[in-house]
C-alpha positions in Angstrom: 16.5 22.5 -54.9 19.0 25.2 -54.0 18.3 28.6 -55.6 21.2 30.8 -54.7 24.7 30.4 -56.3 26.3 29.8 -52.9 23.7 27.1 -52.1 24.3 25.4 -55.4 28.0 25.4 -54.8 27.5 23.9 -51.4 25.4 21.1 -53.0 28.3 20.4 -55.4 30.9 20.5 -52.6 28.8 18.2 -50.4 28.5 15.6 -53.2 32.2 15.7 -53.9 33.1 15.4 -50.2 30.6 12.6 -49.6 32.1 10.6 -52.5 35.6 11.1 -51.2 34.5 10.0 -47.7 32.8 6.9 -49.0 35.9 6.0 -51.0 38.1 6.4 -47.8 35.7 4.3 -45.8 35.6 1.6 -48.5 39.3 1.6 -48.8 39.7 1.2 -45.0 37.3 -1.7 -44.9 39.0 -3.4 -47.8 42.4 -3.1 -46.1 40.9 -4.6 -42.9 39.4 -7.5 -44.9 42.8 -8.1 -46.5 44.4 -8.2 -43.1 41.9 -10.6 -41.8 42.5 -12.8 -44.9 46.2 -12.8 -44.1 45.5 -13.7 -40.5 43.4 -16.7 -41.6 45.4 -18.0 -44.6 48.8 -16.2 -44.7 52.0 -16.2 -42.7 52.7 -13.9 -39.8 55.0 -11.8 -42.0 52.4 -11.1 -44.6 49.9 -10.4 -41.8 52.3 -7.9 -40.3 52.7 -6.2 -43.7 48.9 -6.1 -44.1 48.6 -4.7 -40.6 51.0 -1.8 -41.4 49.0 -1.0 -44.5 45.7 -1.1 -42.7 46.9 1.0 -39.8 48.2 3.7 -42.1 44.8 3.8 -43.9 42.9 3.8 -40.6 45.0 6.6 -39.2 44.5 8.6 -42.4 40.7 8.1 -42.2 40.7 9.4 -38.7 42.9 12.4 -39.6 40.5 13.3 -42.4 37.5 13.0 -40.1 35.9 10.1 -41.7 36.0 8.1 -38.5 36.6 9.3 -34.9 40.1 9.1 -33.5 39.0 6.7 -30.7 37.4 4.4 -33.3 40.6 4.3 -35.2 42.5 3.5 -32.0 40.0 0.7 -31.2 40.2 -0.8 -34.7 44.0 -0.8 -34.7 44.1 -2.3 -31.2 41.9 -5.2 -32.2 43.9 -5.8 -35.4 47.1 -5.8 -33.4 45.7 -8.3 -30.9 44.8 -10.6 -33.8 48.4 -10.2 -35.1 49.9 -11.0 -31.7 47.9 -14.2 -31.5 49.0 -15.2 -35.0 52.6 -14.7 -34.1 52.2 -16.6 -30.8 50.5 -19.5 -32.5 53.3 -19.6 -35.1 55.9 -20.0 -32.3 54.0 -22.7 -30.5 
C-alpha cells in the first residue's frame, strides 16, 4: 500500500484513469458490434450511419491514447471494406 500522500494520489488517479479507459474501450467495441449488426441485418444507409458513429469513437479512442493510431486506422479500414461490400451487394 502507498504511504506518501503523492503515492496515494497516484493510486486514486490511476484507478480513475483506468475506469475511463475501460469505458472508452467498451464503448468502442459496442459501436463496432452495432455496425456489424447493421451490416448483417440492416440497410446500407443504416450501416453507413453506424460506420460514421463507430469511426468517430475509434478516432477519439486513439486520440485519448486508449488504442494506437495504427490500430484505429486498421479497424476503420476493415469496417469501411465491409461497408463497401454491403453497398456493392445492394446494387447487384
